[in-house]
MILOFI-181158 format. One record per residue (C-alpha): residue number from 1; residue in three letters; x, y, z. Coordinates in steps of 0.1 Angstrom, whole numbers, plus 5000, padded with zeros to 4 digits. Layout:
# residues N
NUM/ALA/X/Y/Z
...
# end
This chain:
# residues 387
1/MET/9813/3861/9524
2/ASN/9811/3890/9548
3/THR/9780/3912/9555
4/ASP/9793/3941/9533
5/GLN/9799/3918/9503
6/ASP/9765/3901/9508
7/ARG/9749/3935/9508
8/ILE/9766/3945/9475
9/VAL/9754/3913/9459
10/ASN/9718/3922/9470
11/LEU/9721/3957/9457
12/ILE/9735/3947/9423
13/GLY/9707/3922/9419
14/LEU/9681/3949/9427
15/ALA/9697/3973/9403
16/LEU/9698/3949/9374
17/SER/9662/3939/9379
18/GLY/9650/3976/9381
19/GLU/9638/3973/9417
20/LEU/9665/3995/9434
21/LYS/9651/4021/9458
22/GLU/9666/4056/9460
23/GLU/9685/4051/9493
24/GLU/9698/4018/9479
25/ARG/9709/4035/9447
26/LEU/9729/4060/9467
27/GLU/9745/4031/9487
28/LEU/9755/4013/9455
29/GLU/9769/4044/9439
30/ALA/9790/4050/9470
31/TRP/9804/4015/9467
32/CYS/9813/4021/9431
33/ARG/9831/4053/9440
34/GLU/9852/4035/9466
35/LYS/9874/4018/9440
36/GLU/9879/4021/9403
37/GLU/9877/3983/9401
38/ASN/9842/3984/9417
39/GLN/9829/4008/9391
40/LYS/9844/3989/9362
41/PHE/9829/3956/9374
42/TYR/9794/3971/9378
43/ASP/9796/3988/9344
44/ARG/9805/3955/9328
45/LEU/9776/3938/9344
46/CYS/9752/3965/9332
47/ARG/9765/3960/9296
48/GLU/9758/3923/9296
49/ASP/9724/3912/9284
50/LEU/9724/3877/9301
51/PHE/9706/3890/9332
52/ALA/9680/3909/9311
53/ARG/9672/3878/9291
54/GLU/9670/3854/9321
55/TYR/9655/3875/9349
56/PRO/9618/3872/9337
57/LEU/9620/3835/9338
58/TYR/9629/3835/9376
59/ARG/9603/3860/9389
60/ASP/9578/3833/9397
61/ILE/9603/3808/9413
62/ASP/9594/3796/9448
63/GLU/9625/3808/9465
64/LYS/9618/3790/9498
65/LYS/9611/3757/9481
66/ALA/9642/3760/9459
67/LEU/9665/3767/9488
68/GLN/9651/3739/9509
69/CYS/9657/3715/9480
70/PHE/9692/3727/9476
71/GLU/9701/3726/9513
72/GLN/9686/3691/9518
73/THR/9706/3678/9488
74/ILE/9741/3691/9497
75/GLY/9736/3695/9534
76/ILE/9749/3724/9555
77/LYS/9771/3707/9580
78/ASN/9797/3732/9591
79/ARG/9802/3768/9599
80/LYS/9819/3776/9566
81/GLN/9789/3765/9547
82/ILE/9766/3784/9570
83/LEU/9786/3816/9563
84/PHE/9779/3810/9526
85/ARG/9741/3807/9531
86/GLN/9733/3839/9513
87/LEU/9756/3830/9484
88/LEU/9738/3796/9483
89/ARG/9705/3814/9482
90/TYR/9714/3831/9449
91/ALA/9731/3800/9435
92/ALA/9702/3777/9444
93/ILE/9674/3800/9433
94/LEU/9690/3811/9401
95/ILE/9682/3848/9407
96/LEU/9715/3862/9394
97/PRO/9741/3853/9368
98/LEU/9771/3835/9383
99/SER/9792/3866/9374
100/VAL/9771/3886/9399
101/ILE/9771/3858/9425
102/ALA/9809/3859/9424
103/VAL/9812/3896/9430
104/TRP/9828/3889/9464
105/GLN/9852/3865/9447
106/TRP/9862/3892/9423
107/ASN/9871/3915/9452
108/ARG/9892/3889/9471
109/GLN/9928/3896/9477
110/GLN/9941/3860/9472
111/PRO/9947/3849/9436
112/VAL/9924/3826/9417
113/THR/9932/3790/9426
114/VAL/9917/3772/9396
115/GLU/9942/3775/9367
116/THR/9923/3767/9334
117/GLU/9943/3784/9307
118/ALA/9944/3752/9286
119/ILE/9906/3748/9288
120/VAL/9887/3769/9263
121/PRO/9850/3770/9254
122/GLY/9836/3751/9225
123/SER/9829/3766/9191
124/ALA/9812/3760/9158
125/LYS/9830/3730/9142
126/ALA/9819/3697/9129
127/VAL/9827/3669/9104
128/LEU/9804/3661/9075
129/THR/9806/3625/9063
130/LEU/9792/3619/9028
131/ALA/9775/3587/9016
132/GLY/9808/3574/9000
133/GLY/9827/3579/9033
134/GLN/9845/3611/9023
135/GLN/9848/3635/9052
136/VAL/9847/3673/9051
137/LYS/9858/3694/9081
138/LEU/9836/3724/9089
139/THR/9853/3751/9108
140/GLY/9824/3775/9112
141/GLN/9846/3803/9097
142/THR/9842/3796/9060
143/GLN/9817/3799/9032
144/GLN/9817/3772/9006
145/GLU/9796/3749/8985
146/ILE/9799/3712/8990
147/GLU/9787/3685/8966
148/VAL/9771/3659/8990
149/ALA/9755/3637/8963
150/ALA/9753/3636/8925
151/GLY/9737/3668/8914
152/ILE/9732/3681/8950
153/LYS/9753/3709/8966
154/VAL/9749/3724/9000
155/LYS/9761/3757/9014
156/GLU/9782/3762/9045
157/GLU/9779/3797/9059
158/ILE/9795/3806/9092
159/GLY/9785/3777/9114
160/THR/9754/3766/9094
161/LEU/9751/3739/9068
162/ALA/9721/3744/9046
163/TYR/9706/3719/9022
164/GLN/9681/3730/8996
165/ALA/9649/3714/8985
166/THR/9656/3691/8955
167/ALA/9624/3686/8937
168/GLY/9626/3657/8913
169/HIS/9657/3642/8928
170/LYS/9654/3605/8929
171/GLY/9681/3597/8955
172/ASP/9679/3563/8971
173/ARG/9680/3554/9008
174/ARG/9718/3550/9007
175/GLU/9723/3587/9000
176/GLN/9727/3596/9037
177/ASN/9750/3623/9052
178/THR/9762/3624/9087
179/LEU/9771/3655/9107
180/SER/9792/3651/9138
181/THR/9802/3679/9162
182/GLY/9825/3660/9185
183/ARG/9835/3673/9219
184/GLY/9839/3710/9220
185/GLY/9819/3716/9189
186/GLU/9784/3727/9179
187/TYR/9767/3733/9145
188/ARG/9735/3743/9129
189/LEU/9719/3724/9101
190/VAL/9690/3731/9077
191/LEU/9677/3699/9061
192/ALA/9663/3696/9026
193/ASP/9627/3700/9039
194/GLY/9635/3733/9057
195/THR/9638/3717/9092
196/LYS/9663/3735/9114
197/VAL/9685/3714/9137
198/PHE/9709/3728/9164
199/LEU/9735/3702/9173
200/ASN/9751/3704/9207
201/ALA/9786/3691/9215
202/ALA/9794/3654/9211
203/THR/9764/3649/9188
204/THR/9759/3629/9156
205/LEU/9729/3632/9132
206/LYS/9724/3610/9102
207/TYR/9699/3622/9076
208/PRO/9690/3619/9038
209/VAL/9702/3645/9014
210/ALA/9667/3646/9001
211/PHE/9633/3635/9015
212/ASN/9614/3614/8989
213/GLY/9594/3588/9008
214/GLU/9563/3589/9029
215/ILE/9583/3598/9061
216/ARG/9612/3621/9069
217/LYS/9635/3602/9091
218/VAL/9668/3611/9108
219/GLU/9689/3593/9134
220/LEU/9703/3611/9164
221/GLU/9730/3603/9190
222/GLY/9737/3631/9215
223/GLU/9717/3662/9219
224/ALA/9699/3684/9194
225/TYR/9671/3710/9192
226/PHE/9647/3706/9163
227/GLU/9624/3731/9146
228/VAL/9606/3708/9122
229/ALA/9591/3722/9090
230/LYS/9554/3715/9089
231/ASP/9543/3688/9064
232/PRO/9513/3668/9077
233/ASP/9515/3644/9048
234/HIS/9551/3634/9056
235/PRO/9557/3628/9093
236/PHE/9591/3637/9107
237/ILE/9607/3609/9128
238/VAL/9638/3612/9150
239/GLU/9652/3577/9158
240/THR/9675/3571/9187
241/LYS/9687/3539/9203
242/GLY/9655/3522/9215
243/MET/9629/3548/9208
244/GLU/9617/3572/9182
245/VAL/9599/3606/9182
246/LYS/9572/3612/9156
247/VAL/9565/3648/9146
248/TYR/9543/3667/9122
249/GLY/9557/3702/9128
250/THR/9570/3714/9161
251/SER/9600/3725/9183
252/PHE/9616/3701/9208
253/ASN/9649/3691/9223
254/ILE/9662/3655/9226
255/ASN/9691/3645/9248
256/THR/9704/3609/9246
257/MET/9737/3616/9265
258/ARG/9727/3602/9299
259/THR/9737/3567/9305
260/ASP/9703/3557/9319
261/GLU/9677/3577/9301
262/ILE/9667/3598/9271
263/ARG/9650/3631/9277
264/THR/9627/3647/9252
265/VAL/9613/3682/9260
266/LEU/9585/3696/9239
267/VAL/9585/3734/9234
268/GLU/9555/3737/9211
269/GLY/9533/3715/9189
270/ALA/9527/3678/9195
271/ILE/9548/3647/9193
272/GLY/9544/3610/9199
273/ILE/9571/3589/9214
274/ARG/9572/3552/9206
275/SER/9593/3528/9226
276/MET/9607/3500/9204
277/VAL/9607/3478/9234
278/THR/9570/3479/9241
279/ASP/9559/3494/9208
280/ARG/9536/3517/9227
281/GLU/9532/3554/9217
282/TYR/9530/3582/9242
283/ARG/9516/3616/9234
284/VAL/9536/3646/9248
285/SER/9522/3681/9253
286/PRO/9540/3714/9252
287/GLY/9558/3721/9285
288/GLN/9563/3684/9292
289/MET/9595/3663/9293
290/ALA/9593/3626/9284
291/VAL/9619/3606/9303
292/TRP/9625/3572/9286
293/SER/9644/3546/9305
294/LYS/9671/3528/9286
295/ALA/9669/3499/9311
296/ASP/9633/3488/9307
297/GLY/9618/3510/9280
298/SER/9594/3527/9304
299/LEU/9584/3563/9299
300/GLU/9575/3590/9324
301/LEU/9560/3624/9316
302/LYS/9569/3655/9337
303/GLU/9558/3691/9336
304/VAL/9590/3712/9333
305/ASP/9604/3747/9326
306/VAL/9615/3740/9290
307/ALA/9640/3768/9291
308/LEU/9662/3747/9314
309/TYR/9666/3722/9286
310/THR/9668/3745/9256
311/ALA/9689/3775/9268
312/TRP/9721/3758/9256
313/LYS/9713/3767/9220
314/GLU/9710/3804/9230
315/GLY/9745/3803/9246
316/ILE/9735/3797/9282
317/PHE/9741/3768/9307
318/ARG/9713/3764/9331
319/PHE/9714/3739/9360
320/ASN/9685/3734/9384
321/CYS/9694/3712/9414
322/GLU/9715/3690/9391
323/ARG/9740/3663/9402
324/LEU/9776/3675/9400
325/GLU/9785/3645/9378
326/ASP/9758/3655/9352
327/ILE/9770/3691/9353
328/LEU/9806/3682/9348
329/ASN/9797/3658/9320
330/THR/9780/3687/9302
331/LEU/9810/3709/9308
332/ALA/9834/3681/9297
333/ASN/9816/3678/9263
334/TRP/9816/3715/9257
335/TYR/9851/3723/9269
336/ASP/9866/3690/9256
337/LEU/9881/3679/9289
338/GLU/9884/3649/9312
339/VAL/9871/3647/9347
340/PHE/9887/3626/9375
341/TYR/9870/3621/9409
342/GLN/9891/3614/9439
343/ASN/9860/3605/9459
344/PRO/9831/3590/9439
345/GLY/9806/3603/9465
346/ILE/9812/3638/9453
347/LYS/9793/3630/9421
348/ASN/9759/3631/9440
349/LEU/9763/3667/9453
350/HIS/9738/3691/9436
351/PHE/9741/3726/9423
352/SER/9720/3753/9407
353/GLY/9730/3783/9386
354/TYR/9735/3796/9352
355/MET/9763/3811/9331
356/GLU/9772/3821/9296
357/ARG/9783/3791/9275
358/TYR/9812/3809/9260
359/GLU/9828/3821/9293
360/GLN/9859/3806/9308
361/ILE/9852/3775/9328
362/GLY/9870/3789/9359
363/ILE/9840/3811/9367
364/ILE/9816/3782/9372
365/LEU/9841/3760/9390
366/GLU/9848/3787/9416
367/ALA/9810/3792/9421
368/ILE/9805/3754/9426
369/THR/9835/3754/9450
370/GLU/9819/3781/9473
371/ALA/9785/3765/9471
372/THR/9794/3729/9478
373/GLY/9829/3729/9492
374/VAL/9842/3708/9463
375/GLN/9878/3716/9452
376/PHE/9890/3716/9416
377/ALA/9925/3713/9402
378/THR/9936/3711/9366
379/GLN/9963/3691/9349
380/GLY/9963/3702/9313
381/LYS/9928/3694/9301
382/THR/9920/3671/9330
383/ILE/9900/3684/9360
384/VAL/9906/3666/9393
385/VAL/9876/3669/9417
386/SER/9881/3665/9455
387/LYS/9866/3674/9488
# end
């Protein structure tokens, strides 16, 4: 990226954050007048609300520390990488949306090299499995009533499946429904007690059509965000493989997709996490992430920025010094694609940045290429990663 392009990236960032000085404003306006494409690009960025929503979260970031972490992880070993240092600064510190980071890319003369026409973002879709095994496909585009058990109907309304409180219903423990999003899907669910659940891609939730016992228990595989209806007399329990989360009324995110650990991030309220291996319960406070090891059942508590782990339900991908393999696994679930690595060592490169969840995948792949030197090629819905 040359000096002029680097300067424009800086000016756009200052303009969007409201910190542009008069002389800088004149400089940016002159750039917009140079080409009609420049003006259209800047106008489009101003219309988008992603930056406005995200910028306040980043004002307090330690830029120097973030950059050092990023550079130490990926290493800056050659001149090309040094030339992209300013680009890395924005990518690593998460100051600007990736669409702004790539302003220089937008102005390049050569055509885009990552062809991703066959790869599209995920959408609201799921499969509902009833107690008797009958399956109902939910497209996220319809409104209908579905009989899920004797005398119980639920409403599907544009991406949300809503159960109603069923006072007096004497359903037994076998009356369980299962909602599965699969890869490339997401769905929202309102349980019979009023609890709201946001299911990410490749996620399955099993739950009763009615809560009649002393506890409200569901089973999760994948990733989901819960806003639990308060009911102190009936604890809400989320069970996963090897551990369970006990809740009385709170908001939290659980991710079981990693091969080695389960991450539970508490937004508000209080939860207790019990390991079925040790039978010990750990208390988690707001702003903490509980990392439970699938190998030995141990649990570690960390102070985190909860927005990093919950932004997906607002339509945003956020990555903070994440391993490339973990990033691509996330993208693979959402865009329903396969990833092949020509060199396994590539998996341990790290990257930071954020983008809108419903954008084309080519945007983030190009940003990762310029930040890490990794190359991407597509064959249908398979991405080949090389360096």
